[in-house]
N, C-alpha and C positions, 0 to 999 in steps of 0.2 A: 762245737769246736771244729768238727770235720768240714762243715760248710764254710767256715771262715778260712780254713787252710785251703780248701778247694778254690774259693774265690780269689785268693791271693795267687795261688799257683797258676790260675788261668792267665794272669798277666805275665807270668814267667814262661810258661810252656806253650803258649799259643804260637802256631806257625802257619805260614801260607800253604804248606803242604796239606794240612788238615782242613783249613778253611781258606779257600781261594779268594774270598771277599775281603780278607784283611789287607789293608794298605800299609806301606812301610811307615808312614807317619803315625798311623794308629798303633802299630806294633811298638814303636819307640816310646809311646806314652801309656800303653795299656797297663803296665804294672802299677804305675802311679795312680791311674784312674781306678783300678781295682782296689788298691789300698785305701784310697779316699772313700770309696763306696762302702768298704768294710767298716771303716771308722765311723762314718755317718750312721750306718746301721746299728752299730754297737751303742753309740750315743743315744739314738732315738729309742732303742730298746730299754736302756737304763732309765732314761727320763720317763718313758711311758710306764714302766714297771713301778717306779717311785710314785708317780701320780695315782696310779691304780691302787697302790698300797695305802696312800693317804686317804683316798676316797673310801676304801673298805674300812680303814681304821675309824674314820669319822662316822660312817653309817652303822657299822656292825661291831667294830672293835676287833682287835687282832688276838686277844687273849681271853681265856675263860676267866670267870670270876675266881678269886682266891679260894673261896670255900668249895667251889666245884673242883678246882685243881687238887685241893687237899683230900677231898673225898675220893677222887679218882675219876678221870674222864670216861673210863669204860662204863661205869655205872650211870653217869649222867647222860652220856651220849647214846649208849647202846642198851642200857637197862640190865647189864650183866657184868659180873666180875671177870676181868681178863686173867688175873693171877690169884688163885686161891691159896692162902697160906695156911 
């Protein structure tokens, strides 16, 4: 979230005093450009995460078997009980 906010604020707070290479026409459109870049980045991240999730689900599965869940993942994954009653 902090990177997103920083990217957007770059378009708002950029000045020629800080960076002499900035031209007036660039400053006028910088906020919109930064906002577009943030939106594209978020969309790409969501789509890529969804596709990776589908691939993992197809190859390995995302859940443990029901009998393993009921026995407890501590025993099946680590070979020891996490909570002794």
